[in-house]
N, C-alpha and C positions, 0 to 999 in steps of 0.2 A: 338551424345549423346543425349536421351532425358532427361528431369529433370522435376519435378513437376510444374505444372504451380501454384498453391496455394499462396504461397509465393512472387509470382515475381512482384506482386503489393504493396509490401509495402514498406512505406519509410523507409529510414536509421533509425538506431536509433538517439534518440534526440543526444545524448552526440557526436557522428561522424560529424553530422549535424551541432552544437553548432561549434565544430573545424574547418569544413570547411568555418562558416561564419565568425568566427574571427580571425584565427589563423595567417591569412595573413596582419592584421593589429597592428600596434604596440599600446600597450595599454598606455592610456593617463594619466596615475599614476601608484602609487603601487598597482599590481592587488591585489582584493581581489575577493575570490572565493565564489559566491554565488548561485550556480547553481545546484549542484547534492546535495542530500538528506546526505550526509556523516557526522555525529554526531562528534565534535568535542569538546564535554565535556570531563572531566576525566572518564575513566572505573570505574569501581567500584575496591574499593582498594584490594579485596581478589582475584583479578584475579591471580595475579603472584603466590601467595601462593598455590591455589587451583592446578594452572597449572602443578606449580614443583614437588608437592607432587602427580603428577598421571604420570608423563614423562615415565613411564615403559609401560603407557597404547598404547603410539606408537608403542608398537612392539605388538599388539595382532589387528585381526580383530574387527570392532565394532560391536555391536548387529545392526541389520538391521534398527529396529523398535524405538531404544533408549532404555538404561538402563531401569532396573524397576523402579530403584531410581531416574532417571530424570522424567519418564512417571508418577512417584507419587507426583515428585513435582509442576507437571504441572497441573495434577487433583487436588491438592490443591488449587492452586493459582486459577484456574477457580473457585472453588467454594469461595473462601475469595474473592475474584474481582466482579465475578457476580452471585453469588448464584447458578451456574451452576453444573449438577450433572452428572458424567462422569467416566465411567469405565477405569482406567487407565492401563489396558490391550487391550484392546477391542475397544477402543473409541481414541485415542489418538497415533499421529505417530511422531517422531522428526525429524523436516526436516532441508537439508544443505541451508539453507536460505528459505524464504517463496515463493521468486521467483520460487524456483522446485516444490513447493506444486502446486501453484497457476495453473504452468502448467499441471504437471501431473497428477494432480487431477481428470482434465477436459478430459484428455484421459482414463482416468480409468473408470468415470461415466459418460458421455455421451454418449448416445446410438447411433447406425448408421442411425438410423430413427425414426420421430415421427410422429405418424397417416400417416405413410406410405411416410413421405415425411423428406426431410433435416431439421435436425433440428438447431433450432436458438439458437444462445447464446446472450444474452443482455449484452451490453456493454456502462458504461457511457461514457460521453464525453464532454470534454478531459478524460484522463484515466491514468493508469499504463499500458503499452504499452504490458505488457505480456498476459492480458486478450484476446485481439484480435486473436495475433499468436496462444496460445493454442486453440481459436476456428479452426482457419484454420486447425492446424495440425491434430485437431479431424474431419477434413471436414464438419464441421456446419457451418451456415451461421451465421457471427457476425452482430448483430444490433446494430448501435450506435444511443444510446438516450441521447441527449441534457442534460447536467448537466449545466446549465446557470443560471444566477441574476435572471431569470423570474421563477425557478422551486427549487431556493432556494440552487441552486449549487449541486444539487441531482437529482440522474435520476428517473422522473417521468415515472416509467415502466407502473403504471395504464391506463394512458393516452392512451396504445398502442391499437388498436382494438383487440377483441377477441378473433378472428381468427389467428391474430399472436401470441399471448400469447399463445393459443391451441399447436402451434409450438415450444414453447421456451422448450429448456431442461436444461439450466442453467442460472443463471441471477448472474452477478459479483457484489458486490456493496461494495464500499470502504468509512469506516466510524472510524475515521475524514477521509475526504476525500481527497487525493491527485489529484489534486494541491489546491485546494481550501479553504480548511481546514473548510467544512460544517461537521456538526455531525449528524448523524440522529438520530430524538427523538422516546421515546419506541413507539407513537403512529405509526410513519412513519415506525418504525421496523415490527409491527404488520399490519399495513395493505401489507407491503408487503409479509408478510409469509401468511396472509389469501389469497391475488392473487395467491401465491406459491401451494398452497393448493389447489384452485378453479382451476387451469390450469396444475396442476401437473407438476411442473418444480423445479429444485435444486435452491437453494442459496448458492453461496459462498462468504462468509462477509470474506472483506480484513480488518482485523483490527491491523494494525500493528503500526497504529500513535494511538490507542487507553490511554496509559499512559501519553502521553503530550497532556494537555487540560488548557483551562482558568479558568475554573469555575466548573463546575461538573463532574463528570467522565461520559464518552461516556457510554450508554447502550450498551449490547451486544447481539447481533442476539441469539447466541445459549440462553442465559438466557431468551429472551422475547420469544422465539420457546417452550421453558421448561414451561414456564409460561401458556400458549395458551394451552396446549396440542397437539402442532402439532406433525403432523409424525416425529419420532424422526430419520428418514432417510433425514427429509426436509431442513434443515442446516450444511453447514461446514464452521468452523471460521478457522481464519488463521492468527497467530501471532509471532510477533517476536524478538529478543532481540536485534537488532540493533538500534532502537530508545529507547527502553524503557530501557537499560541500557548500553547505549553509545558502543555497542560492533560489529558494522556493519561485523568487518573482522572476528568475530568470526563464524559467516555464521551459526548462530543458531534460528531456530523456530517451529513451530507447528503446525499442522492441528488437528482439533478434531471436529467429526459430529457423524452419526450412526454408529453402529456396521457392518452392511453388506456394506455400502459405504466403511468406513475404511478399512475392510477386502480385497476390490477390490484395494483400492489405495497402500495397503501394498503388494499383491502381484504384482503390476507394480514396486513397488520397488526392490523387490525381485530381479528382470530382468534389471531395466532400471535405479537404480538410488544410489546414493552413501551416505552413510550414514556417520553422522558426527562423526570424529575419538572420541576415547572413551577420552583422558585426556580433550577434547572440552566439550564432554557431562559432565564432571562433572564437570565443569565450568558452564555450563547452567543449571545444577541441583543447584548449588549453588545460581545463578543468580536469577532463579525462586523463591526459597525460601525467597528470601531478601527483603524488602520494604524500608528500610531505604537510599541506595543509588537511589532509583526511586524517592523518597520524593524530596532530594536534587535535581537532576535533572529536577524536574518538575518544581521547585521551580525559578533555572535558566531561563527555557523557559518561565515563567511567568512574569519575570521581562523584556525578551524581548520582550513578546507581549506589556509591557507598553512602551518600547522604540519606540516600532513600532508606537504605538497609535500615541503617543507625535511628533515623525515625521512628520507623515503624518496628522495631526490632519487638519480638514478642505479642506482635499482633496476631490474632489467631485470623488463618484466613490469608495473611500477607504473601504474595509470591513473588520473588524477586526477578523482574524480566531477563530472559536471558539475552534480548536483543530490543533494537528499536528505542523510544524515548518515552513510551507511556507506562503508566502504573496502571492497573487492572485492581481497582479495591474492593474487596466486598461491604456491602450496606444491605441494610432492609429492604429499604428501595429507593433506586436512583434518584427519580425526580424529588423527592422528599428531600434525599440529602443533600441537593446542587443546591437546592431553596433555602436549605437552614443555613448552608453555609455560607452562600451569597449572604443572606440578610446579617448574620451575627460576623462574618469576619471579610467579607468581601473577596474572598478567595474564589472564583470561577470556575467550575469542573463542569464536564458535561455527563449525563445520563448514561447510562451503558443501553440501556434502553432503546435508545434513540440509533443505536448501530445495530441492533438484531430486528429480527421479524417475529411475532407471535407465529407459534405453529402449537398444533392441541390445545391451545389456549395457555401455552408458555412461550416469555419471550427470555430467551437465557440471558439477555445483557441486563435485565430487570435490578437484580440483585446486587449491580455496579456502579462504578464510577470510572470514567476515564480522564486520567490527569496526565496531560501534558508537561514534562519536565523539561521546558525548549528556555523559560524565563532565566536570564542572566543567575548566577548560582545562589548569591545570598537570597536573590528575590525567591528565589523557588525553595529554598530551605525556609525560608519566614514562611512560606504559604504550606510547604508541607507541615511543619511545626503547627502550623494555626488549622488545618486540617485535620491533624490529628487530634489535637487538643478538644475540637468543635463535636467530631464524630465518633470518637472511641474512647472518650474519658467523660 
């Protein structure tokens, strides 16, 4: 039996790799999970009420693109939050989790060739792993671009050679970034959009962490593109209720962008996607319309930022994240550090190299661990203190 080769060189997904690294060893203390970005703050208080009122919706096929009410709620949120104007019917599609959208949008919009050659998809390195697999599924060439301390933990796509940029079909950008917590400024987004206009490629802006931030609200790519008067098909943004509203199990997000591109994404969804069940769409509608629970959630994370700053005060290389809920902590070797930490304390973290790719003999995540600040506050503080005492003292 012949199978496709394009996925044959993929490393295993991060969490099976982590289980193989750690599970053969006893925990050195009461386990504290700080690996996966699964929010543990309380979900919105209205969750049960809205769900219970709409249980009969499980007996109906859900609208493929999202209910009119949900799409209207998302459009209104984009206007309130970013000042972005979108047509709810033509420029938004509800997603069954943003991973679905980040993958399928590339299949729908990446051309088979650009300038007569295999298209290139730009991927920050380290990165959310779906970006690379989507590129391979589309038979494009993923180009891993360092997002390191030297570049402010965001990829410097403008540093690529013009002949490479001319082959680019899509560039992924995550802001606030996973795993480093860096936030792209308005000027940085404007420069990227101008680069995309010059070399004619799309931007897929993964903004799932946009509502968790330290100080100022992160700027949105769609907002900047509209302010610049860029091609309306240039930018597609992806958002989620998983982090914003502590609803990872709801699997609800959306993609928004140009009407022509959205029509292609929706057409693919007609055949290859799974719309969100109707009762869950009703919960999502309510969640996008409410900001009170988001403000409470953000305040909890801002308190966690302060705890982390205090715990790691004076640690060389510690960089307080501007957004998101991950710490990106420097170590000599991420795997060795994660194993030592587990065996001596029971704190479980993710080696940074599992989120990166080796390019020219270097994996930019190898010298880091990613720490998710999602546990209850007291557990998180205890875990961070144990981590500090184990790895840095």
